C-alpha positions as CSV (number, residue, x, y, z in Angstrom):
1,X,113.6,79.3,80.1
2,X,114.3,78.8,76.6
3,X,111.5,76.4,75.2
4,X,112.8,73.0,73.6
5,X,111.5,71.1,70.5
6,X,110.7,67.3,70.9
7,X,109.8,64.6,68.0
8,X,106.1,63.2,67.5
9,X,107.6,60.8,70.7
10,X,107.5,63.3,73.0
11,X,111.0,62.1,74.1
12,X,114.1,62.6,71.6
13,X,115.2,66.1,71.5
14,X,115.5,67.5,68.5
15,X,117.3,71.1,69.9
16,X,116.5,74.5,71.8
17,X,114.3,77.1,70.3
18,X,116.7,79.8,71.7
19,X,115.9,82.0,68.9
20,X,112.1,82.3,69.0
21,X,111.0,85.9,70.0
22,X,107.7,85.0,72.1
23,X,106.6,82.0,74.1
24,X,103.7,82.3,76.1
25,X,101.5,79.2,78.0
26,X,97.8,80.5,79.0
27,X,96.3,78.1,81.4
28,X,92.5,78.7,82.8
29,X,90.8,77.2,85.6
30,X,89.3,74.1,84.4
31,X,90.1,75.3,81.1
32,X,92.3,75.9,78.0
33,X,96.1,75.0,78.5
34,X,97.7,76.3,75.4
35,X,101.4,77.3,73.9
36,X,101.9,80.0,71.7
37,X,105.0,80.1,70.2
38,X,106.5,83.2,67.2
39,X,109.3,82.0,65.5
40,X,111.8,83.3,62.6
41,X,112.3,81.9,59.5
42,X,115.6,80.6,58.8
43,X,116.5,80.8,62.4
44,X,117.6,77.2,63.8
45,X,115.3,74.4,63.9
46,X,112.7,76.4,61.6
47,X,112.1,73.5,59.3
48,X,111.8,71.1,62.2
49,X,108.8,72.5,63.4
50,X,106.2,70.8,62.5
51,X,102.6,69.4,63.3
52,X,102.8,66.5,66.0
53,X,105.8,67.4,67.3
54,X,106.5,68.6,70.9
55,X,107.4,71.8,73.1
56,X,108.4,71.6,76.4
57,X,108.3,74.9,78.4
58,X,107.5,76.5,81.6
59,X,104.1,77.1,82.4
60,X,103.9,79.3,85.0
61,X,106.1,80.2,88.8
62,X,105.9,77.0,89.8
63,X,105.3,73.9,88.0
64,X,107.7,72.0,86.7
65,X,108.5,71.8,82.9
66,X,105.3,70.7,80.9
67,X,104.9,69.3,77.4
68,X,102.6,70.8,74.4
69,X,101.6,69.1,71.6
70,X,102.0,71.2,68.3
71,X,98.7,71.1,66.0
72,X,98.7,74.0,64.1
73,X,101.8,76.2,62.2
74,X,100.7,79.7,60.6
75,X,101.9,80.5,57.2
76,X,105.1,83.4,57.7
77,X,104.2,87.3,58.3
78,X,107.0,89.8,57.9
79,X,109.8,86.8,58.2
80,X,108.1,85.1,61.1
81,X,105.8,82.1,62.5
82,X,103.2,81.1,65.1
83,X,103.3,77.9,66.7
84,X,99.9,76.7,68.2
85,X,100.4,73.9,70.9
86,X,98.0,72.2,73.3
87,X,98.6,70.5,76.6
88,X,99.5,66.6,76.5
89,X,96.6,66.0,78.1
90,X,94.4,67.0,75.0
91,X,95.2,63.4,73.7
92,X,92.9,62.5,76.2
93,X,90.4,63.9,73.8
94,X,90.8,61.6,71.1
95,X,91.0,58.5,73.8
96,X,86.7,57.4,72.9
97,X,84.9,55.6,76.0
98,X,82.0,53.7,75.3
99,X,80.6,53.1,79.0
100,X,82.2,54.0,82.3
101,X,81.2,53.2,85.6
102,X,82.5,53.7,88.9
103,X,81.4,54.1,93.1
104,X,84.2,55.7,95.0
105,X,86.0,58.9,95.9
106,X,87.7,60.9,93.1
107,X,90.8,59.2,92.1
108,X,88.4,55.9,91.8
109,X,86.4,57.6,89.3
110,X,89.8,58.6,87.1
111,X,91.3,55.8,87.2
112,X,88.0,54.2,85.9
113,X,87.8,56.1,83.2
114,X,91.2,55.5,81.8
115,X,90.7,51.6,82.2
116,X,87.6,52.2,79.8
117,X,90.1,54.3,77.1
118,X,92.8,51.8,77.7
119,X,90.6,48.7,76.5
120,X,89.1,50.6,73.9
121,X,92.2,52.0,72.2
122,X,94.0,48.2,73.1
123,X,97.3,49.9,75.0
124,X,97.9,52.2,78.1
125,X,97.4,55.6,77.7
126,X,99.9,56.7,79.7
127,X,98.5,58.9,82.3
128,X,97.7,58.0,85.8
129,X,95.8,59.4,88.6
130,X,97.0,61.4,91.6
131,X,95.8,61.0,95.4
132,X,93.1,63.6,95.8
133,X,92.0,65.6,98.9
134,X,88.7,65.5,98.1
135,X,86.8,63.4,100.6
136,X,83.5,63.0,98.8
137,X,82.5,59.1,97.9
138,X,80.2,59.5,94.8
139,X,79.5,57.6,91.2
140,X,80.2,58.3,87.9
141,X,77.9,56.6,84.7
142,X,79.0,57.8,81.3
143,X,78.7,56.2,77.6
144,X,79.8,57.5,74.5
145,X,82.3,60.9,75.4
146,X,86.2,60.9,75.1
147,X,88.3,60.5,78.5
148,X,88.9,64.2,78.6
149,X,85.2,65.1,78.4
150,X,84.6,62.3,81.3
151,X,86.9,64.1,83.5
152,X,84.8,67.5,82.9
153,X,83.5,68.0,79.7
154,X,80.0,66.9,80.4
155,X,77.2,66.3,82.8
156,X,77.6,63.9,85.0
157,X,81.7,63.8,84.8
158,X,84.3,63.8,87.4
159,X,84.2,67.3,87.5
160,X,81.1,67.6,87.5
161,X,80.1,64.8,90.2
162,X,82.8,65.8,92.7
163,X,83.8,69.5,92.3
164,X,87.5,70.5,92.7
165,X,90.3,71.9,90.5
166,X,92.2,70.2,87.9
167,X,96.0,70.3,87.6
168,X,97.7,68.7,84.8
169,X,101.1,67.9,85.1
170,X,102.2,66.1,82.4
171,X,100.8,62.6,82.2
172,X,99.9,62.9,85.8
173,X,96.2,64.0,86.4
174,X,95.8,66.0,89.8
175,X,91.9,66.8,91.3
176,X,92.5,69.0,94.2
177,X,89.4,70.2,96.3
178,X,91.5,73.9,96.1
179,X,94.2,74.2,93.5
180,X,95.0,77.7,94.5
181,X,96.0,79.4,97.9
182,X,94.9,82.7,99.5
183,X,98.4,83.8,100.4
184,X,97.3,87.4,101.0
185,X,98.1,89.2,97.6
186,X,96.8,92.6,97.4
187,X,97.0,93.9,94.1
188,X,96.7,97.7,93.9
189,X,96.7,100.6,92.3
190,X,100.4,102.5,93.4
191,X,101.5,99.1,94.4
192,X,101.8,96.7,92.0
193,X,99.1,97.3,89.4
194,X,99.3,98.5,86.0
195,X,96.2,97.9,84.2
196,X,92.6,96.9,85.4
197,X,89.8,96.4,83.5
198,X,86.9,95.1,86.0
199,X,83.4,94.2,85.6
200,X,81.9,92.5,88.6
201,X,78.5,91.7,89.1
202,X,77.8,90.3,92.9
203,X,73.7,90.4,92.4
204,X,74.0,86.6,92.3
205,X,76.3,85.7,95.3
206,X,75.8,85.5,98.8
207,X,76.8,84.8,102.4
208,X,74.4,82.1,103.4
209,X,71.0,80.2,102.4
210,X,67.7,80.7,104.0
211,X,65.7,77.4,103.0
212,X,62.0,76.5,104.0
213,X,59.5,74.1,103.6
214,X,56.2,75.3,103.4
215,X,52.9,73.3,103.0
216,X,49.7,72.4,104.7
217,X,51.2,70.2,106.9
218,X,54.8,70.9,107.4
219,X,56.5,74.0,107.9
220,X,60.5,74.3,108.5
221,X,63.1,76.6,108.0
222,X,66.9,76.0,108.0
223,X,70.0,78.6,107.5
224,X,73.3,77.5,106.2
225,X,76.3,80.4,106.4
226,X,79.3,79.8,103.8
227,X,83.0,81.0,104.3
228,X,82.8,84.6,102.9
229,X,86.0,84.0,100.8
230,X,84.4,86.6,98.5
231,X,84.3,89.5,101.1
232,X,80.7,90.6,100.4
233,X,78.5,92.5,102.5
234,X,76.1,90.0,104.7
235,X,73.8,88.8,102.0
236,X,71.3,85.5,102.3
237,X,69.5,83.8,99.7
238,X,66.0,82.8,100.1
239,X,64.7,79.7,98.7
240,X,61.5,78.0,99.0
241,X,62.6,74.0,99.0
242,X,58.9,72.5,98.8
243,X,59.1,71.1,96.0
244,X,63.0,69.4,96.4
245,X,61.3,66.5,97.9
246,X,60.0,64.4,95.6
247,X,57.0,62.2,97.2
248,X,59.2,62.0,100.4
249,X,57.8,64.0,103.1
250,X,61.1,66.4,104.2
251,X,62.4,66.2,107.5
252,X,64.2,69.1,109.7
253,X,67.5,67.0,108.7
254,X,66.7,66.5,105.2
255,X,66.2,70.0,104.5
256,X,69.5,70.9,106.1
257,X,71.3,68.7,104.3
258,X,69.6,69.8,101.2
259,X,70.3,73.4,101.6
260,X,74.0,73.0,102.3
261,X,74.3,70.7,99.2
262,X,72.5,73.6,97.4
263,X,74.9,76.3,98.7
264,X,78.1,74.4,97.9
265,X,77.2,72.8,94.6
266,X,76.4,76.6,93.3
267,X,79.0,78.2,94.8
268,X,77.0,80.7,96.2
269,X,79.5,83.1,97.5
270,X,81.7,83.3,94.5
271,X,81.3,86.3,92.5
272,X,80.2,86.9,88.9
273,X,83.3,89.1,87.6
274,X,85.4,89.6,85.0
275,X,88.7,90.7,86.0
276,X,91.7,91.4,83.9
277,X,94.9,92.8,85.8
278,X,98.0,93.8,84.4
279,X,100.5,94.0,87.4
280,X,104.2,93.9,88.1
281,X,105.0,90.7,89.6
282,X,106.5,91.4,93.1
283,X,107.9,88.4,93.7
284,X,110.5,88.4,91.4
285,X,111.6,91.9,92.2
286,X,115.3,92.6,93.9
287,X,113.5,94.7,96.7
288,X,111.2,92.0,97.9
289,X,113.2,89.0,98.1
290,X,112.9,88.6,101.7
291,X,109.1,88.5,101.2
292,X,108.6,87.1,97.5
293,X,106.5,84.0,99.1
294,X,103.8,86.4,99.7
295,X,103.6,88.2,96.7
296,X,103.5,85.1,94.9
297,X,100.1,84.9,92.5
298,X,99.6,81.6,90.8
299,X,96.5,80.0,89.0
300,X,93.3,79.2,91.3
301,X,94.8,81.5,93.8
302,X,92.8,84.0,95.8
303,X,93.8,87.8,95.5
304,X,92.6,91.1,96.7
305,X,92.1,93.4,93.7
306,X,92.1,97.1,95.5
307,X,91.5,100.6,93.4
308,X,90.4,103.5,96.0
309,X,89.6,105.8,92.9
310,X,87.3,103.2,90.9
311,X,85.8,101.9,94.5
312,X,87.3,98.8,93.7
313,X,88.2,96.1,96.7
314,X,87.4,92.5,96.2
315,X,88.5,89.1,96.5
316,X,88.6,87.1,93.6
317,X,90.0,84.2,92.4
318,X,92.5,83.7,89.4
319,X,90.7,81.7,86.8
320,X,93.3,82.6,83.9
321,X,97.0,83.2,83.4
322,X,99.3,84.3,81.0
323,X,102.7,83.3,81.2
324,X,105.9,84.8,79.3
325,X,108.1,81.1,79.3
326,X,111.1,83.0,77.9
327,X,110.7,86.0,80.5
328,X,109.5,83.5,83.5
329,X,106.9,86.2,84.4
330,X,103.3,86.5,83.8
331,X,102.0,88.9,81.5
332,X,98.4,88.8,82.1
333,X,96.5,87.6,84.6
334,X,92.2,87.1,85.0
335,X,90.6,87.2,88.1
336,X,86.5,86.3,88.4
337,X,84.0,83.3,87.9
338,X,85.2,80.4,85.8
339,X,83.5,78.1,83.9
340,X,83.2,74.3,85.0
341,X,83.7,72.2,82.4
342,X,87.1,71.9,80.1
343,X,86.2,71.4,76.8
344,X,86.3,74.5,74.1
345,X,83.2,73.4,72.5
346,X,81.0,72.8,75.1
347,X,79.4,75.4,76.9
348,X,79.1,76.1,79.8
349,X,76.1,74.2,81.7
350,X,74.7,76.5,85.1
351,X,72.6,75.0,87.5
352,X,71.2,78.3,88.5
353,X,69.0,77.7,85.8
354,X,66.8,76.1,87.5
355,X,66.5,78.5,90.5
356,X,66.1,81.4,88.1
357,X,63.0,82.8,89.7
358,X,64.2,82.8,93.0
359,X,67.9,85.0,92.0
360,X,65.8,87.4,90.2
361,X,63.4,88.2,93.6
362,X,66.6,87.7,95.4
363,X,68.1,90.6,93.5
364,X,65.7,92.9,93.6
365,X,63.4,94.1,96.9
366,X,63.5,90.5,98.4
367,X,60.9,91.9,100.9
368,X,58.7,93.3,98.5
369,X,58.7,90.2,96.2
370,X,58.4,87.9,99.1
371,X,55.3,89.4,100.2
372,X,54.2,89.9,96.7
373,X,54.8,86.2,96.0
374,X,52.8,85.4,99.6
375,X,50.3,87.5,98.1
376,X,50.0,85.2,95.2
377,X,50.2,82.1,97.1
378,X,47.1,83.1,99.2
379,X,45.1,84.0,96.2
380,X,46.2,80.6,94.5
381,X,45.0,78.8,97.2
382,X,41.6,80.5,98.4
383,X,40.3,81.1,95.3
384,X,41.4,77.4,93.5
385,X,39.9,76.0,96.9
386,X,38.0,72.7,96.0
387,X,35.8,70.5,98.4
388,X,35.3,70.6,102.1
389,X,32.4,71.1,104.7
390,X,30.7,73.8,106.9
391,X,29.2,73.4,109.9
392,X,27.2,75.2,112.5
393,X,27.6,74.1,115.7
394,X,25.8,73.0,117.7
395,X,23.1,72.4,114.6
396,X,20.1,74.2,117.0
397,X,21.5,77.4,118.8
398,X,24.9,77.5,117.3
399,X,27.8,79.0,118.5
400,X,30.5,78.4,116.3
401,X,31.5,77.9,112.5
402,X,33.1,75.0,111.8
403,X,35.1,74.3,108.1
404,X,36.6,70.9,107.9
405,X,38.0,68.2,105.5
406,X,35.4,66.2,106.5
407,X,31.5,66.1,107.5
408,X,32.2,65.1,111.1
409,X,34.2,67.4,113.6
410,X,35.0,64.2,115.6
411,X,36.6,63.0,112.4
412,X,38.2,65.9,110.7
413,X,41.7,66.3,110.7
414,X,42.3,70.1,109.2
415,X,39.4,72.5,110.7
416,X,38.8,76.3,110.9
417,X,36.8,77.0,114.1
418,X,35.2,80.5,114.7
419,X,33.7,81.4,117.7
420,X,33.1,84.2,120.4
421,X,36.8,84.0,121.9
422,X,38.2,83.8,118.1
423,X,39.1,82.1,114.9
424,X,41.8,79.2,114.5
425,X,43.0,76.8,111.8
426,X,43.9,73.2,113.4
427,X,46.0,70.4,111.3
428,X,45.4,67.9,114.4
429,X,41.5,68.3,114.8
430,X,38.6,69.6,116.7
431,X,40.6,69.7,120.0
432,X,43.6,71.8,118.4
433,X,46.4,72.8,119.0
434,X,45.7,75.6,117.1
435,X,48.8,77.3,115.8
436,X,47.0,79.8,113.1
437,X,44.6,82.4,115.7
438,X,43.4,85.7,116.0
439,X,41.8,85.6,119.7
440,X,39.0,88.2,120.8
441,X,41.9,89.6,123.5
442,X,43.8,91.4,120.7
443,X,46.6,87.8,120.0
444,X,47.5,87.0,116.8
445,X,49.7,83.5,116.8
446,X,51.0,82.3,113.7
447,X,54.4,81.0,112.5
448,X,54.6,83.6,109.8
449,X,53.1,86.6,109.4
450,X,53.6,88.1,105.4
451,X,52.6,92.2,105.8
452,X,53.1,94.9,103.4
453,X,53.5,97.8,106.2
454,X,53.7,97.0,110.0
455,X,53.2,99.9,112.4
456,X,53.8,98.9,116.3
457,X,53.7,100.7,120.1
458,X,56.3,98.0,121.3
459,X,57.4,94.7,119.6
460,X,59.2,92.4,121.6
461,X,61.2,89.7,119.7
462,X,63.7,87.3,119.5
463,X,65.9,88.2,116.4
464,X,64.5,90.9,114.0
465,X,66.5,90.5,110.5
466,X,66.2,91.4,106.9
467,X,65.3,89.1,104.4
468,X,68.6,89.6,102.5
469,X,70.5,89.0,105.8
470,X,71.9,92.9,105.3
471,X,70.4,93.3,109.0
472,X,69.7,91.7,112.0
473,X,69.0,92.8,115.3
474,X,69.1,90.1,118.5
475,X,66.9,91.8,121.1
476,X,67.9,89.4,123.3
477,X,70.8,89.5,123.5
478,X,71.5,93.3,122.1
479,X,74.2,91.7,119.0
480,X,73.5,94.2,115.7
481,X,74.7,92.8,112.6
482,X,75.2,94.9,109.6
483,X,76.6,95.7,106.1
484,X,76.4,99.3,106.4
485,X,75.2,102.0,109.6
486,X,75.2,105.6,109.2
487,X,74.9,108.0,112.4
488,X,74.5,111.6,112.0
489,X,74.7,113.2,115.5
490,X,74.7,111.4,118.2
491,X,77.0,109.3,120.7
492,X,78.8,105.9,120.1
493,X,79.5,104.6,123.5
494,X,81.2,101.2,124.6
495,X,81.4,100.0,128.1
496,X,83.6,97.0,127.9
497,X,82.9,96.0,124.7
498,X,85.0,95.2,121.7
499,X,86.0,97.9,118.9
500,X,87.9,96.9,115.7
501,X,87.8,97.2,111.3
502,X,89.4,94.8,109.3
503,X,89.8,95.2,105.4
504,X,91.9,94.3,102.7
505,X,94.2,92.7,105.1
506,X,94.7,95.6,107.4
507,X,93.3,95.3,111.3
508,X,93.0,98.4,113.6
509,X,92.1,97.5,116.7
510,X,90.9,100.0,119.9
511,X,89.6,97.1,122.6
512,X,92.1,97.3,124.9
513,X,91.9,100.9,125.6
514,X,94.4,102.1,123.0
515,X,94.9,101.9,119.3
516,X,96.7,98.9,118.4
517,X,97.1,98.1,114.0
518,X,97.8,94.6,112.3
519,X,98.8,93.5,109.0
520,X,96.9,90.1,109.2
521,X,97.5,87.3,106.8
522,X,94.3,85.3,108.1
523,X,91.5,86.8,109.9
524,X,89.5,83.7,110.5
525,X,92.4,82.2,112.5
526,X,93.8,85.2,113.6
527,X,97.1,85.2,111.9
528,X,97.5,88.7,112.7
529,X,100.8,90.8,113.4
530,X,101.1,94.2,115.1
531,X,103.2,96.7,113.5
532,X,102.1,99.9,115.5
533,X,100.3,100.5,118.5
534,X,99.5,104.3,120.9
535,X,99.1,103.9,125.1
536,X,100.3,105.6,127.7
537,X,103.1,104.2,129.1
538,X,104.5,104.7,132.6
539,X,108.9,105.5,133.1
540,X,109.4,105.7,136.5
541,X,106.3,107.4,138.3
542,X,105.7,109.4,134.6
543,X,103.1,108.9,132.3
544,X,103.9,109.4,128.5
545,X,101.9,109.3,125.3
546,X,103.5,106.5,123.3
547,X,103.6,105.8,119.7
548,X,105.8,102.2,119.6
549,X,106.4,100.0,116.4
550,X,106.2,96.6,117.7
551,X,108.8,94.0,117.0
552,X,108.9,92.3,113.7
553,X,106.8,89.2,112.9
554,X,109.4,86.8,111.7
555,X,106.9,84.5,109.6
556,X,106.4,87.6,107.4
557,X,110.7,87.7,106.6
558,X,111.0,91.6,107.0
559,X,111.7,94.2,109.8
560,X,109.9,96.9,111.6
561,X,112.3,99.3,112.0
562,X,111.2,102.5,113.6
563,X,108.7,105.1,112.0
564,X,108.2,107.5,108.8
565,X,107.2,110.5,108.4
566,X,106.0,112.1,105.4
567,X,103.2,112.1,102.3
568,X,101.4,109.1,102.3
569,X,102.2,106.8,99.7
570,X,100.7,103.0,99.3
571,X,104.5,101.2,99.1
572,X,107.5,102.8,99.4
573,X,110.8,101.8,98.0
574,X,114.5,100.5,99.3
575,X,115.4,104.2,98.8
576,X,114.8,107.4,100.7
577,X,113.0,109.7,98.8
578,X,113.8,113.1,100.0
579,X,110.9,114.6,98.4
580,X,108.3,112.6,100.5
581,X,110.2,111.5,103.3
582,X,110.3,114.6,105.7
583,X,111.8,112.4,108.7
584,X,112.8,108.6,109.4
585,X,113.6,107.3,112.9
586,X,114.9,104.0,114.1
587,X,115.8,102.0,116.9
588,X,119.7,103.7,116.3
589,X,119.1,105.8,113.6
590,X,117.2,109.4,112.6
591,X,117.6,111.2,109.5
592,X,115.7,114.4,109.0
593,X,115.1,115.9,105.6
594,X,116.8,119.7,105.8
595,X,117.5,120.9,109.5
596,X,116.7,120.1,113.0
597,X,115.8,123.5,114.9
598,X,115.4,123.5,118.7
599,X,114.6,126.8,121.0
600,X,112.5,128.3,118.2
601,X,112.1,131.7,118.9
602,X,113.3,131.2,122.8
603,X,114.0,134.4,124.9
604,X,116.9,133.3,126.3
605,X,117.8,136.4,129.4
606,X,121.1,134.5,130.3
607,X,122.9,131.5,130.2
608,X,123.9,128.6,127.7
609,X,120.7,127.3,125.4
610,X,122.2,123.8,124.4
611,X,120.3,122.1,122.0
612,X,122.2,119.0,121.5
613,X,123.8,116.3,123.8
614,X,125.5,113.1,123.2
615,X,126.0,110.5,126.1
616,X,129.2,108.3,126.1
617,X,130.6,106.5,128.8
618,X,134.3,106.8,129.8
619,X,134.9,104.5,132.8
620,X,132.2,104.9,135.3
621,X,132.0,108.2,134.3
622,X,128.9,109.8,132.3
623,X,130.4,112.5,129.9
624,X,128.6,114.1,127.0
625,X,129.3,116.6,124.2
626,X,127.2,119.7,124.0
627,X,125.9,121.6,121.6
628,X,124.2,125.3,121.6
629,X,124.3,129.0,122.4
630,X,124.7,131.8,124.6
631,X,122.6,134.9,125.3
632,X,125.6,137.0,123.9
633,X,125.8,135.3,121.0
634,X,128.2,133.1,121.5
635,X,128.0,129.6,119.9
636,X,129.0,127.0,122.4
637,X,130.5,123.4,122.4
638,X,131.6,121.8,125.3
639,X,132.5,118.5,127.0
640,X,130.7,117.8,129.7
641,X,131.4,115.3,132.9
642,X,127.8,114.4,134.2
643,X,128.7,112.3,137.1
644,X,131.1,115.0,138.6
645,X,129.1,118.0,137.3
646,X,132.0,119.5,135.4
647,X,133.0,120.8,132.5
648,X,136.4,119.8,131.1
649,X,136.8,121.4,128.2
650,X,134.7,123.9,126.6
651,X,134.7,126.2,122.8
652,X,133.1,129.4,122.2
653,X,132.8,131.5,119.3
654,X,131.7,134.6,118.4
655,X,132.2,137.4,116.4
656,X,134.6,140.7,117.0
657,X,135.7,143.8,115.7
658,X,134.2,146.3,113.9
659,X,130.9,145.8,112.4
660,X,131.4,141.8,113.8
661,X,134.3,141.5,110.8
662,X,136.1,138.9,112.8
663,X,136.0,135.9,114.3
664,X,137.4,134.4,118.0
665,X,137.2,131.1,119.2
666,X,137.5,130.5,122.9
667,X,139.4,127.8,124.2
668,X,138.2,127.0,127.9
669,X,139.9,124.3,130.1
670,X,139.2,123.4,134.2
671,X,141.7,126.0,135.1
672,X,143.5,127.8,132.3
673,X,142.1,129.3,129.2
674,X,142.9,130.7,125.6
675,X,141.5,132.5,122.5
676,X,142.6,132.4,119.1
677,X,141.2,135.5,117.2
678,X,140.8,136.9,113.8
679,X,140.6,140.6,113.0
680,X,141.2,143.1,110.2
681,X,144.8,143.5,111.3
682,X,145.6,139.3,111.2
683,X,145.4,136.3,113.2
684,X,146.2,136.3,117.3
685,X,146.6,134.0,120.0
686,X,146.0,135.2,123.9
687,X,145.9,132.8,127.4
688,X,144.4,133.6,130.0
689,X,143.9,137.7,130.3
690,X,147.8,137.7,129.0
691,X,148.3,140.2,126.2
692,X,147.3,139.0,122.4
693,X,150.4,138.2,120.1
694,X,150.0,138.2,116.6
695,X,150.4,134.7,114.6
696,X,150.2,136.2,111.1
């Protein structure tokens, strides 16, 4: 699209900036939204391009044309000058909001901010809030901020409170729960990737959280798994929530809610990554016209980045796009973790800072760190103890030792009891129950056991799980989950089970006793499109090992035509490349690179060796044309009536004469025959067994 220059009212058109040499729009997720234009000195409307005017331009593949306010015009260099413009929504940075309070959903909060700004400046802001799909009901209470900062630039803002992803459509403010989609787009080396700069940090990325509360009176645990949109291996964050409830006693439900809220507020599954990708936009390529919707990439979309040689295979969100308005294509896509504020001058607030200790422990050896923390906690509790009462029971001829929180065993609620039968602790008084105990028969009873090394003969348990969640083994059901299994030697036997492999949008399944391969657009919903399988089929009474190309899925907009044999390629074009494509077999057509050879090295003692048969119906008759060779060095082309078992017409060609200098063509009908041959003396014709006649 050619940019349009507008006057300061953002309505009156000055003219088309058709002579601009460059025009790019940069947009970040919940961040920068600006335009940069390069224009020649002396070109049409060059003198009209001044600050406070507007430029209307296309910002990306899908959005309508947007207004950008010119805030700076550079000095000319080499006959050109650069124009810098901000999206019209930046005007809200100049509208003060002395105070604003609102309760309800995000749309209510945004409207309250616009109303507060209107009351302060004495006129309508011109902006409206679109309906949001964020169902959360909450409240905001801000003072002495700009309208734009209230939307998403300070702690307590709409974005901070409700989360989401902004889309500014000229004067309409849209806050989406998720602005982008996961269309299954795969940016891969050899397919559409031209450059990859990748810095990935998954040390603080998790697939779930295990929270616990541990006090003298309370012992609670709660687990919450998030949707693994990042595609990382199973990894669980272990966090102590004991101090998160203030003066209130935590319950199971309150811990469950706190664990879930922490996971959602901190986006624990996001990859802390900086990935800059340059790639060919296949959605605008003629060869991909039929599947363009599957290759379209927009801001906030989730895509898969794959580079085999660099070992990169991750899912990441598009956090920044640079769009060439003139050519109408992206010039740069940046993937990774984006900041959550919209102000260029307000530094990012990272709420995980309060949990730096927990994350640091989890990012190194979590088992060792947890054990060391348990030792530290136990040491602090025992060495820092103050108070308590020690009694021998009974006082005469004592049989046990009591350590209590009161002097009398009848009133004590916290009590250690040590006698000949064992050692135990009760938080409910002298008569128990003793939930922590060591008995004389060798049993240890405890909710938690922290140990460095455990050596055992038999371990009987429900679920064995690593601290970081990378491995779990349900000993009752036999279910094993692991991020990495390496088996050296031995066998793997599946009896009635399932075996499938899913990765990078593709799935291979062996569960049905035969191999099935899918292209999967959504592994979680099961929207899989089968494109190939290997199985055993029966034709009549005979079994055949079968390679099958399945019917195409209509949703893909492409066809599955058959089979290609050749060298490996990430993506083949619409053109046949005979250097890499050895053979292509479709339903009605087969193409081979150089030649087809049959009966190779076959020893034919007598009769015909037919290598090619083409059938065609003739009324009720099955007629065929057959091509082959005879054992007497004759080439054969014949017409066969397979229904009657006859050969109505046959032609044989072979060399004759001294040293094979000549050539004969023998024509054989159902009742008559003849031949034409060439010898050193000329061309001859012979009918039946008659004398040959020289033709020339």
